[in-house]
Each structure stands twice: as C-alpha cells, then as structure tokens.
N, C-alpha and C positions, 0 to 999 in steps of 0.2 A: 589528493585523491582523484580529481577529474582527469589528470594526466595519465593515471593508471588505467582508467576506463578507455581513454582514447588510444593509448599505445598498445593496449591488450586487445584492441578491436572488439570490445564488448559492446553489444547493442542493447539498450534499454528500450523496450517497446510497451507503450500503454495499449490496453485493449478495451474495447467497448462493443456492445451489441444492441444498442438501442438508438432511437432518434433523440434529438435534443429535447423535444417536447416531453418524451417519456422520462428522460433523466431529470428534467425540471420538476415534473409532477412527483416523481419518486423522492427527490430531495425535499420537497414540501411535506410529504408524508412523514419522512424521517424527522424533519425539524419540528413538526407538530406532535411528535411522539406516537403517531399512528402505526409506525413500523419500528420495531426494535431490532436493529441490525448489529448490536454490540457483540453478539456471539460469532459473527462472521470474521471479525478481526481477531486472529489467534495470537499474534505477536506484534509488539511495538518496539521500535528501536530508535534511539537518538541518532543524530547525524554522525556522532563519533563512533557509532557501532554499525555503520552502513556495510562494512565488510561482512560482519556476522549475519546481517539481514540478507545479503545476496547469497551467502553460503547456505543459509537455511532454506531460502526460496529455491535454490538450485537442487537441493536434496529432496525437498517437497514430500517428506515422509510424515511429518506431524504438524504441518501448517496448512491453513486454509487461505488466509490473507495476511500478508506481512506488510506492515506500514512503517515507513521511516518518517519521523516528525521532528520538529525543532526540539531541542533538548528540554525546554520548559513544558512541553506537552506530553512527555513520556510519563506514564503512570504505572 
C-alpha cells in the first residue's frame, strides 16, 4: 500500500490549530472523562480498510472524522 501512495503522488497531511500546551490540556480533559468526544469520530477503519477510509474522507459527505487504527482497535 505505501508504494501506491508514493507513486500516485498522494499527500497525507495532518492538521492542527492549537499550541502544544492546549493539546496537552485537552487530552487531559478527555482522559479524565471531562470531555466526551466519542461523537466526533464517525467512522473507524482497520489498516486493511485504509483504501475505504481514504475514499470516504475524499467524498466527505457523511463523515466528520475518519480514523484508521490497528485491527485490534476497530469496534
């Protein structure tokens, strides 16, 4: 799969809009259960489904946040 990304000249880019201190504080709130963000992740995919995840993200019609996780984390 990585060679398809490379040779197709696809760029994966992470985005953020906060300082590290804000991210650290927010992660603490989430860890302590003070913020429930489970509704923000609308789709979960295993590594073997990464193509479907990319397609869904590109279409972006019915997804808010798409996450690719190791196969044992998909629920």
